[in-house]
C-alpha positions as CSV (number, residue, x, y, z in Angstrom):
1,M,43.8,35.7,13.9
2,T,41.0,33.1,14.5
3,D,39.9,31.4,11.3
4,L,36.2,31.6,11.6
5,S,35.5,29.7,8.5
6,A,37.1,26.7,10.2
7,E,34.8,26.9,13.0
8,R,31.7,27.1,10.7
9,P,29.9,23.9,10.3
10,P,30.0,22.2,6.8
11,A,27.0,23.9,4.8
12,R,24.2,21.6,4.0
13,L,21.0,21.9,2.0
14,A,17.3,20.9,3.0
15,I,15.3,19.1,0.7
16,V,11.5,19.9,1.6
17,V,9.0,17.2,0.4
18,K,5.6,16.3,1.3
19,G,6.3,12.8,2.4
20,Y,9.1,10.8,2.5
21,P,9.8,8.1,1.7
22,R,6.9,7.3,-1.1
23,L,7.0,4.9,-3.9
24,S,5.0,6.8,-6.2
25,E,7.9,9.6,-6.1
26,T,11.1,7.7,-7.4
27,F,12.2,10.7,-9.2
28,I,12.5,12.7,-6.0
29,A,14.6,9.7,-4.6
30,Q,16.6,9.4,-7.5
31,E,17.3,13.3,-7.2
32,I,18.2,13.1,-3.8
33,L,20.6,9.9,-4.0
34,A,22.4,11.3,-7.2
35,L,23.1,14.7,-5.3
36,E,24.2,13.1,-2.3
37,R,26.5,10.7,-4.2
38,R,28.2,13.7,-5.7
39,G,28.9,15.1,-2.3
40,I,26.2,17.7,-1.6
41,A,25.5,17.3,2.3
42,L,21.8,17.3,2.6
43,E,18.8,16.7,5.1
44,I,15.4,15.6,4.2
45,W,12.6,17.5,5.7
46,S,9.2,16.2,5.4
47,L,5.6,17.3,6.1
48,R,4.2,13.8,7.0
49,K,5.7,10.5,7.6
50,P,5.4,7.6,4.9
51,T,2.3,5.7,4.5
52,D,3.6,3.2,2.0
53,R,4.4,-0.2,3.4
54,A,7.2,-0.8,0.8
55,V,10.2,1.3,-0.1
56,H,12.3,1.6,-2.8
57,P,15.8,0.3,-2.8
58,M,17.1,3.8,-3.4
59,H,15.4,4.9,-0.1
60,R,17.6,2.4,1.5
61,D,20.9,4.0,0.0
62,I,20.1,7.4,0.8
63,R,22.0,8.4,4.1
64,A,20.7,11.9,4.6
65,K,19.0,12.6,8.1
66,R,15.3,12.9,8.1
67,V,13.3,15.4,10.1
68,Y,9.5,15.0,10.2
69,L,7.2,18.1,10.8
70,P,4.1,17.6,12.7
71,E,1.3,16.8,10.1
72,Y,-1.3,17.7,12.5
73,L,-0.4,20.7,14.9
74,Y,-2.4,19.3,17.5
75,Q,-0.4,16.2,17.8
76,A,2.9,18.2,18.8
77,P,1.5,21.1,20.8
78,V,4.6,21.6,22.6
79,R,6.8,21.6,19.4
80,V,4.5,24.2,17.6
81,L,4.4,26.4,21.0
82,R,8.2,26.6,20.9
83,G,8.3,27.2,17.2
84,A,5.7,30.2,17.5
85,L,7.8,31.7,20.5
86,A,11.2,31.4,19.0
87,A,9.1,33.0,15.7
88,L,8.2,36.1,17.6
89,R,11.9,37.0,18.4
90,R,13.0,36.7,14.7
91,P,13.3,39.6,12.5
92,G,11.6,38.1,9.7
93,F,8.3,37.5,11.9
94,G,6.3,41.0,10.7
95,A,7.3,40.6,7.0
96,L,6.1,36.8,7.3
97,M,2.8,37.7,8.9
98,R,2.1,40.1,6.6
99,I,2.3,37.8,3.6
100,F,0.5,35.1,5.6
101,W,-2.6,37.4,6.1
102,G,-2.7,38.2,2.6
103,D,-2.5,34.4,2.0
104,L,-5.2,33.6,4.4
105,K,-7.7,36.4,3.2
106,R,-7.6,34.5,-0.4
107,D,-7.5,31.4,1.1
108,P,-9.2,31.0,4.3
109,T,-8.8,27.5,5.4
110,A,-7.4,25.3,8.2
111,S,-4.5,23.9,5.9
112,R,-3.4,27.4,5.7
113,G,-3.0,27.7,9.4
114,R,-1.2,24.5,9.4
115,R,1.3,25.4,6.9
116,L,2.0,28.5,9.0
117,G,2.5,26.0,12.4
118,Q,4.9,23.8,10.5
119,A,7.0,26.7,9.2
120,F,7.3,27.8,12.9
121,V,8.6,24.3,13.8
122,M,10.6,24.3,10.9
123,A,12.3,27.6,11.3
124,R,13.1,26.8,15.1
125,E,14.6,23.5,14.2
126,L,16.7,24.1,11.1
127,P,20.4,23.9,12.0
128,D,22.6,26.8,11.0
129,A,24.6,24.7,8.8
130,I,21.6,24.6,6.7
131,R,22.0,27.4,4.1
132,H,19.4,27.1,1.7
133,L,16.2,25.3,1.2
134,H,14.9,23.4,-2.1
135,V,11.4,22.3,-2.0
136,H,9.5,19.8,-4.2
137,Y,6.2,20.8,-5.1
138,L,4.6,24.3,-5.6
139,H,1.7,23.9,-3.3
140,T,1.6,22.9,0.4
141,P,5.3,22.1,0.7
142,C,6.2,25.5,-1.0
143,S,4.2,27.4,1.4
144,V,5.9,25.7,4.4
145,T,9.0,26.6,3.0
146,R,8.4,29.9,1.6
147,Y,7.3,30.9,5.3
148,A,10.4,29.3,6.8
149,A,12.7,30.9,4.5
150,I,11.2,34.2,5.3
151,L,11.2,34.0,8.7
152,T,15.0,33.0,9.1
153,G,16.3,34.6,6.1
154,R,17.0,31.9,4.2
155,G,16.5,31.5,0.2
156,F,14.6,28.9,-1.3
157,T,14.1,27.1,-4.7
158,F,11.5,24.9,-5.9
159,S,10.9,21.8,-8.2
160,A,7.3,21.9,-9.9
161,H,5.9,18.8,-11.3
162,A,2.2,18.1,-11.8
163,K,-0.8,18.6,-9.5
164,D,0.8,21.6,-7.9
165,I,1.2,23.4,-11.4
166,W,-2.2,22.7,-12.6
167,T,-4.4,22.9,-9.3
168,S,-2.5,26.2,-7.5
169,P,-4.4,29.5,-8.3
170,D,-2.3,32.1,-10.5
171,W,-1.8,34.5,-7.4
172,E,-0.2,31.8,-5.5
173,I,2.2,30.5,-8.0
174,A,3.0,33.8,-9.1
175,E,4.0,35.0,-5.4
176,K,6.2,31.9,-4.9
177,I,8.0,32.3,-7.9
178,A,8.7,35.8,-7.2
179,G,9.9,34.8,-3.6
180,S,12.2,32.1,-4.8
181,R,15.8,32.3,-6.1
182,W,14.8,29.9,-9.4
183,G,12.8,27.0,-10.0
184,V,12.5,24.0,-12.4
185,T,9.8,22.0,-13.9
186,C,9.6,18.7,-15.9
187,T,7.4,19.5,-19.1
188,K,7.0,22.0,-21.6
189,A,3.2,22.7,-20.9
190,G,4.1,23.2,-17.0
191,H,7.2,25.5,-18.1
192,A,4.9,27.6,-20.1
193,R,2.3,28.0,-17.4
194,L,5.1,28.9,-14.6
195,A,6.9,31.2,-17.0
196,A,3.9,33.0,-17.9
197,L,3.5,33.8,-14.1
198,A,7.2,34.6,-13.3
199,P,8.4,37.9,-12.7
200,D,11.5,37.7,-15.2
201,A,12.7,35.4,-17.9
202,G,14.7,32.6,-16.8
203,R,13.6,32.2,-13.4
204,V,12.1,29.0,-14.2
205,A,13.9,26.3,-16.2
206,L,12.9,23.1,-18.0
207,L,14.6,20.2,-16.7
208,Y,13.5,16.7,-17.3
209,H,14.1,14.3,-14.5
210,G,15.6,11.7,-16.7
211,L,16.3,8.0,-15.6
212,D,19.2,6.8,-13.8
213,L,19.9,3.7,-16.1
214,S,22.4,2.4,-13.7
215,R,19.5,1.2,-11.5
216,F,17.8,-1.0,-14.1
217,P,19.2,-4.1,-15.8
218,A,19.8,-4.1,-19.7
219,P,16.7,-4.9,-21.6
220,P,15.8,-8.5,-22.4
221,D,17.7,-9.8,-25.6
222,A,14.5,-10.7,-27.3
223,R,10.7,-11.2,-26.4
224,P,8.5,-14.1,-27.3
225,A,6.5,-13.2,-30.5
226,R,3.1,-13.1,-29.1
227,D,0.4,-11.9,-31.1
228,G,-2.8,-13.1,-29.2
229,S,-3.8,-15.8,-31.1
230,D,-2.9,-18.6,-28.4
231,P,-5.0,-18.7,-25.4
232,A,-2.3,-20.4,-23.8
233,D,0.2,-17.6,-24.2
234,P,-1.8,-14.4,-24.2
235,V,-0.3,-11.0,-24.9
236,R,1.0,-9.4,-21.6
237,I,0.0,-5.8,-20.9
238,V,1.4,-3.8,-18.1
239,T,0.5,-0.5,-16.5
240,I,1.7,1.4,-13.6
241,G,0.5,4.1,-11.7
242,R,-1.8,5.3,-8.6
243,A,-5.8,4.5,-9.3
244,V,-6.5,8.2,-9.4
245,A,-8.8,10.0,-11.9
246,K,-6.0,11.7,-13.9
247,K,-4.5,8.4,-14.7
248,G,-7.7,7.3,-17.0
249,Y,-7.8,3.9,-15.7
250,D,-11.5,3.9,-16.1
251,D,-10.7,4.4,-19.8
252,L,-8.4,1.5,-19.7
253,V,-11.1,-0.7,-18.3
254,T,-13.4,-0.1,-20.9
255,A,-11.0,-0.3,-23.9
256,L,-9.8,-3.6,-22.5
257,A,-13.5,-5.0,-22.4
258,A,-14.0,-3.8,-25.9
259,L,-11.0,-6.0,-27.5
260,P,-12.1,-8.2,-29.8
261,P,-13.2,-12.0,-28.5
262,D,-10.4,-13.5,-30.7
263,L,-7.6,-11.6,-29.2
264,H,-5.9,-13.2,-26.1
265,W,-4.5,-10.7,-23.4
266,N,-4.2,-10.3,-19.9
267,C,-3.2,-7.0,-18.2
268,V,-1.5,-6.2,-14.9
269,H,-2.1,-3.1,-12.8
270,V,0.4,-1.9,-10.2
271,G,-0.3,0.7,-7.8
272,G,-2.4,1.9,-4.9
273,G,-5.0,4.7,-4.9
274,E,-8.8,5.7,-3.9
275,L,-10.4,4.4,-7.1
276,L,-9.0,0.5,-7.0
277,P,-12.3,-0.5,-5.5
278,A,-14.4,1.3,-8.3
279,L,-12.1,-0.1,-10.9
280,K,-12.2,-3.7,-9.5
281,A,-15.9,-3.3,-9.5
282,R,-15.9,-2.2,-13.1
283,A,-13.6,-5.2,-14.3
284,R,-16.2,-7.3,-12.7
285,E,-19.2,-6.0,-14.6
286,A,-17.2,-5.9,-17.8
287,G,-16.6,-9.6,-17.6
288,I,-12.6,-9.1,-17.5
289,A,-11.9,-9.5,-13.9
290,E,-9.9,-12.7,-14.7
291,R,-7.6,-11.1,-17.3
292,L,-7.2,-7.9,-15.4
293,A,-5.1,-8.3,-12.2
294,F,-4.8,-5.4,-9.7
295,M,-1.4,-6.1,-7.7
296,G,-1.4,-3.1,-5.4
297,A,1.9,-1.3,-4.7
298,L,5.1,-3.4,-5.2
299,P,8.7,-2.8,-4.7
300,Q,10.8,-1.7,-7.4
301,P,12.5,-5.3,-8.3
302,D,9.0,-6.7,-8.7
303,I,7.9,-4.1,-11.2
304,V,11.1,-4.5,-13.3
305,T,10.2,-8.1,-13.4
306,L,7.0,-7.5,-14.8
307,L,8.3,-5.0,-17.3
308,R,10.8,-7.5,-18.6
309,E,7.9,-10.2,-18.9
310,A,5.4,-7.8,-20.6
311,D,5.0,-7.4,-24.1
312,L,3.3,-3.7,-24.1
313,F,2.9,-1.0,-21.3
314,V,0.0,1.1,-21.3
315,L,-0.8,4.6,-19.5
316,P,-4.1,6.5,-20.6
317,S,-3.4,9.8,-18.6
318,K,-6.1,12.6,-18.9
319,A,-7.1,15.8,-17.0
320,A,-9.1,15.1,-13.8
321,K,-12.3,17.0,-13.2
322,S,-10.1,18.9,-10.3
323,G,-7.6,20.3,-13.0
324,D,-5.0,17.8,-11.8
325,R,-3.0,16.1,-14.8
326,D,0.4,14.2,-15.1
327,G,3.6,15.9,-15.8
328,L,6.1,13.2,-17.7
329,P,5.6,10.1,-15.7
330,N,8.6,8.1,-14.6
331,V,6.9,4.9,-15.4
332,I,7.0,5.8,-19.2
333,M,10.8,6.1,-19.1
334,E,10.9,2.9,-16.9
335,A,9.0,1.0,-19.6
336,A,11.8,2.3,-22.0
337,S,14.5,1.2,-19.9
338,Q,13.2,-2.5,-20.7
339,A,12.6,-1.8,-24.3
340,L,8.9,-1.9,-24.0
341,P,6.6,-0.3,-26.6
342,I,4.2,2.1,-25.2
343,V,0.6,2.8,-25.8
344,A,-0.5,6.2,-23.9
345,T,-2.3,9.6,-24.4
346,D,-1.2,12.3,-26.5
347,F,-1.3,14.5,-23.1
348,A,0.5,16.2,-20.7
349,G,4.3,15.7,-20.9
350,I,4.1,12.2,-22.3
351,P,4.5,13.3,-25.9
352,E,7.8,15.1,-25.1
353,F,9.0,11.4,-24.6
354,V,6.7,9.0,-27.0
355,R,6.3,10.2,-30.3
356,D,3.5,8.5,-32.1
357,G,4.6,5.7,-34.4
358,I,8.1,5.6,-33.2
359,E,8.4,4.9,-29.7
360,G,5.1,3.9,-29.3
361,V,1.3,4.8,-30.2
362,L,-0.5,8.0,-29.0
363,V,-4.3,8.2,-28.6
364,P,-6.4,11.1,-27.7
365,P,-7.1,11.5,-23.9
366,G,-10.3,10.2,-22.6
367,D,-11.0,8.2,-26.0
368,W,-11.5,4.6,-25.0
369,E,-12.3,3.6,-28.5
370,A,-9.0,4.9,-29.8
371,L,-7.2,3.2,-26.9
372,A,-8.9,-0.1,-27.5
373,N,-7.9,0.1,-31.2
374,A,-4.3,1.0,-30.4
375,L,-4.2,-1.8,-28.2
376,N,-5.6,-4.4,-30.5
377,L,-3.1,-3.7,-33.1
378,A,-0.2,-3.5,-31.0
379,A,-1.1,-6.6,-29.5
380,R,-1.2,-8.6,-33.0
381,E,2.0,-6.9,-34.4
382,P,5.1,-8.5,-32.5
383,E,7.6,-7.1,-34.9
384,R,6.3,-3.6,-34.7
385,R,6.4,-3.8,-30.8
386,R,9.9,-4.9,-31.2
387,A,10.6,-1.8,-33.4
388,M,9.0,0.7,-31.0
389,G,10.5,-1.0,-28.1
390,A,13.8,-0.8,-29.5
391,A,13.3,3.0,-30.3
392,A,12.0,3.7,-26.7
393,F,15.3,2.6,-25.1
394,A,17.5,4.4,-27.6
395,R,15.5,7.8,-27.0
396,L,15.8,7.2,-23.2
397,R,19.5,6.5,-23.6
398,A,20.2,9.3,-26.1
399,D,17.9,12.2,-24.6
400,F,16.5,11.2,-21.1
401,S,19.5,10.1,-19.0
402,M,19.5,11.6,-15.5
403,D,23.0,12.9,-15.6
404,A,22.4,16.2,-17.7
405,G,19.6,17.2,-15.1
406,I,21.8,16.5,-12.1
407,D,24.8,18.5,-13.6
408,W,22.7,21.3,-13.9
409,L,21.1,20.9,-10.1
410,E,24.1,20.1,-8.7
411,G,26.2,23.3,-10.0
412,R,23.2,25.7,-9.0
413,L,22.7,24.2,-5.4
414,R,26.2,24.1,-4.8
415,A,26.4,27.9,-5.4
416,L,23.6,28.4,-3.1
417,T,24.9,26.5,-0.2
418,A,28.5,28.0,-0.5
419,G,27.2,31.5,-0.7
């Protein structure tokens, strides 16, 4: 008797992302690398090619095959046509088109049509060995994944993070969750929103990304006791994040400009983003351009160096007018990995890690005066900073390591690819 299982190719998992690799999404790279190292065979399917010039060291360690779907359908007409013709012959085509037309009526945009075309391409090109689809972000990437899953008869799961949770309409979130096997998200507020839209309890789990501490050096043994009194040795402040509305960097510039003249400080911002020109202009107008350096995107080793040399980490996140907001930013945990005290806003997932007065100081989102006061006090109190930094590192090690989350994901994803 022929052993059909021996002829069947090894099962693999497709991980679908909007863009890969991206410096701003190290938590996704961390997860992919950890799953790969645990022996899960996977491929990365990306809706667009990368735009970042630098790559994280983790991206060089990841061995998975990468497949790029056409970002714009006109760029690959033959590929899209082949996908569409193949879709017509699939049993799932009718079900897909009923769902697509329902989506299109509520979202009559060119983007909706692009998602369908990408799904046609993906469905045609997915190898038979791919047993399951796991997608990061519930908005555009999940639309493509859901359509491809319906067309091919595969199942899909999702990981929801921030913008996708808060800017997607209720109807779309509810239908995607209902069509999935299960999903995870990384903050209590995000979990509450998704669970309220889920068809049954347990469909969505709260799962923190955590941090792989093996990628980071141990914190510095000691930091200089800078208190802002010496103009030759100012207090060093660092912040990391894209210059977009939800990061609140307009509030940070205003807060820094309001610090007392007898406090000597400098601040470094790391990250790209469309608001960089406006923030630089604001710093010049406020007379602090010489003390506030915008470094742009940097590779991870340079970021770790900045964190080790800094005295204080700040992140003034808030809700953008579009409704976009942060989850639990990985940079908070990266700062904690170097025992940095944290000044941040009491918003989104941040207070799930930072407890006010223990690991750092929390202020109301959008309140630049409270932010300036917190920075001023923390800058002048090196011993308090040392205690908060030590507490942040201890909390990271005890409650936010990567392993627990990866253990959970590995078990669930193995079961799906095996089946």
